[in-house]
C-alpha positions, 0 to 999 in steps of 0.5 A: 215653710213660713210665710211672713208678711212685714212692714216695719217690725217683726218678732223673727230674729233673722227677718227682724235683722233683714228689715232694720228692727231690733234683733239679738245681738250676734253681728249682722253680716252684710248682705243685700237686705241691708238696704232695708235699714233705710227709711224709704225701703219697705218690706211688703212681703218676705218668704224663706225656705227656712228660718236659717241665714244659709237657705234661699229667701224671696221678698217683694220690696218698695222703694222711692227717693233714696240712694242705696249702696252695696258694698261686696254683699255676701250672697247672690241677688236676683231681682225683677222690677214688677212696677215702675222702675223707670226713676232707677239707675245704677250709678257708674254704669250706663244710663239705662233705667229700670222698668217693669219686667227689667232683670238684675242679677248681682253675684256675691261680692259685686258692690253697686250704688243705686239712685232712686227718684220715683216709686217702684216695686220689685221681687228679690231672690236671696241666694246664699253662696253655698246653697247656689252652688249645692243646687249647681252641683246637683242640678247640672251634675257639675263641680260647684266650683265651675258655678258661674252667675253673670251680673246684669243690670236692667236686662231683658230675659224673658224666661228668667222674668217669667219665673220671678213673676211666678215667685212673686205670686208665690210669695204674695199668696204664701204658697210654699210648693209654688215658691219652690218651683219658681226659685228652682227655675229662676236659679236653673236659668241663671246658673245655666251659664257655667254648665258648658265651662270645662276648665281644668280643676285641681282637687275635688272629685272627677265626674265618674266619682261624683255620679258614683257617689251620688248613685250610692246615696240615692241607693242608700237613703233608707239605710244608715250612710256612713262617711267610710261608705261613701269614701269607699264608693269614690275609692278614697279615705275618709279624710281626702273624701270629705275634703274633696266632696265639699270642693265638688258639692260645695256642702259636707257629705252630711249636708248633702245626705241630710238634704236628699233624705229631706227631699225624699220626704217632701216627695213621699209626703205627697201621698197617703203613707203614714209619716212614721213609715216615710220617716224609715224610707228617708233613712231616719231612725224615727218619726220625731227625728224626721220631724226635727230635721224636716223642721230645721230644713223647711221651717214646717213639720212634716204634717203641716207641710203635708196639710199645706200641700193639699190645701 
């Protein structure tokens, strides 16, 4: 998983787009990183779970004497003030200001405007909506459409603040495993608000079918899983299963199985098994296929990941 320390320029196309450096054409989609286009905003450290827009990432920012507006941003943002913040206020809301330890949560599509009169530093956790819903469905075994991320401005949430402090420490040190753990803890705390909700949903897989499909995937990760096999486990046609699976999990069956294979590989790489053996144990046809998929998902090859985990 790559670690990136950035000031104002970056060779990486994705991060370059986020910090305002020139990047290849193709169009920027609005997200909370667009604030870095302003001269006062600077990236101190940035950390990505993978170099793809659909994955979670974290960054430590600093800013001073500025006004920033987020217009219906894509993705969700969780922020913690690490230093300063007393000179920051959200326009159109209560007169409260930021402070060290204050938490802000900005769900996707929520516009906001901020006035900054003094220097501060904070850590941001950026979560694409699809990734957040996938995590919610897997972690809480609930339909992805039930996910709720409550908005918060300068709130006191000690457990979430502690998780974000751990994330900031991992971003600064470039420790990928620690960053993953902190991201998962912070996301779990934020998304637990939707666990108790039980509205009547149309479409999607029933809870017992979701559990049956998950069990089928886990039992067959080392084998070649076919869409028809997963559909049979749910008692549905392949066409209807694919649509209902995406509604319930927030991702396609292929993406879900691919991620589970990589997550199993992550676990096995902590041991001493040969990488080729791990590839077959996770359902890949060869070590080269594992390497290609693993790097696409995490940003590192299996060998580099193992070396980093043992460092």
